[in-house]
C-alpha positions as a Markdown table, in Angstrom:
| # | Residue | x | y | z |
|---|---|---|---|---|
| 1 | Arg | 0.0 | 0.0 | 0.0 |
| 2 | Val | 1.2 | 3.5 | -0.7 |
| 3 | Gly | 2.7 | 5.1 | 2.3 |
| 4 | Phe | 3.5 | 1.9 | 4.3 |
| 5 | Glu | 7.1 | 3.0 | 4.7 |
| 6 | Leu | 6.1 | 6.1 | 6.5 |
| 7 | Phe | 3.9 | 4.2 | 8.9 |
| 8 | Tyr | 6.6 | 1.7 | 9.5 |
| 9 | Tyr | 9.1 | 4.4 | 10.3 |
| 10 | Leu | 6.7 | 6.2 | 12.7 |
| 11 | Phe | 5.7 | 3.0 | 14.5 |
| 12 | Lys | 9.3 | 1.8 | 14.8 |
| 13 | Lys | 10.3 | 5.2 | 16.2 |
| 14 | Tyr | 7.9 | 4.7 | 19.1 |
| 15 | His | 8.8 | 1.0 | 19.6 |
| 16 | Cys | 5.6 | -0.4 | 18.1 |
| 17 | Glu | 5.3 | -3.3 | 15.8 |
| 18 | Ile | 3.2 | -3.6 | 12.7 |
| 19 | Ile | 1.9 | -7.1 | 12.0 |
| 20 | Val | 0.9 | -7.6 | 8.4 |
| 21 | Met | -2.2 | -9.9 | 8.4 |
| 22 | Ser | -2.3 | -10.3 | 4.6 |
| 23 | Asp | 0.5 | -9.7 | 2.2 |
| 24 | Val | -1.6 | -10.5 | -0.9 |
| 25 | Gly | -0.9 | -8.3 | -3.8 |
| 26 | Ser | -0.6 | -8.4 | -7.5 |
| 27 | Glu | 0.4 | -6.0 | -10.2 |
| 28 | Lys | -3.2 | -5.7 | -11.3 |
| 29 | Leu | -4.3 | -4.7 | -7.8 |
| 30 | Asp | -1.4 | -2.3 | -7.3 |
| 31 | Ser | -2.0 | -0.7 | -10.7 |
| 32 | Gln | -5.7 | -0.4 | -10.0 |
| 33 | Glu | -5.0 | 1.2 | -6.6 |
| 34 | Val | -2.6 | 3.7 | -8.3 |
| 35 | Phe | -5.3 | 4.5 | -10.9 |
| 36 | Glu | -7.9 | 5.0 | -8.2 |
| 37 | Glu | -5.6 | 7.4 | -6.3 |
| 38 | Ile | -4.9 | 9.4 | -9.5 |
| 39 | Val | -8.7 | 9.7 | -10.2 |
| 40 | Ser | -9.2 | 10.8 | -6.6 |
| 41 | Leu | -6.5 | 13.5 | -6.9 |
| 42 | Leu | -8.0 | 14.7 | -10.2 |
| 43 | His | -11.4 | 14.9 | -8.6 |
| 44 | Cys | -10.1 | 16.9 | -5.6 |
| 45 | Tyr | -8.2 | 19.3 | -8.0 |
| 46 | Ser | -11.2 | 19.9 | -10.2 |
| 47 | Met | -13.5 | 20.5 | -7.2 |
| 48 | Lys | -11.0 | 23.1 | -5.9 |
| 49 | Met | -11.0 | 24.8 | -9.3 |
| 50 | Tyr | -14.8 | 24.8 | -9.4 |
| 51 | Ser | -15.1 | 26.2 | -5.9 |
| 52 | Lys | -12.6 | 29.0 | -6.8 |
| 53 | Arg | -14.6 | 29.9 | -9.8 |
| 54 | Lys | -17.8 | 29.9 | -7.8 |
| 55 | Cys | -16.3 | 32.1 | -5.1 |
| 56 | Asn | -15.0 | 34.6 | -7.8 |
| 57 | Lys | -18.5 | 34.8 | -9.3 |
| 58 | Ile | -20.0 | 35.5 | -5.9 |
| 59 | Lys | -17.4 | 38.3 | -5.3 |
| 60 | Glu | -18.2 | 39.8 | -8.7 |
| 61 | Val | -21.9 | 39.9 | -7.9 |
| 62 | Leu | -21.4 | 41.4 | -4.5 |
| 63 | Gln | -19.1 | 44.1 | -6.0 |
| 64 | Glu | -21.7 | 44.9 | -8.6 |
| 65 | Glu | -24.3 | 45.4 | -6.0 |
| 66 | Asp | -22.2 | 48.0 | -4.1 |
């Protein structure tokens, strides 16, 4: 899983042990996971851009009313 090394480092620093219950993985699952993360990032970015445009439109309307 992406980011496992970070968790491993943090847990090791505080003398905790991570026990992996299932180490099942395949290239297909890994590539699917990466694809889903990329889609998620694109969605977040597009929502941020949409929110920014909406905020700018609201500001314009408020300025026109003054």
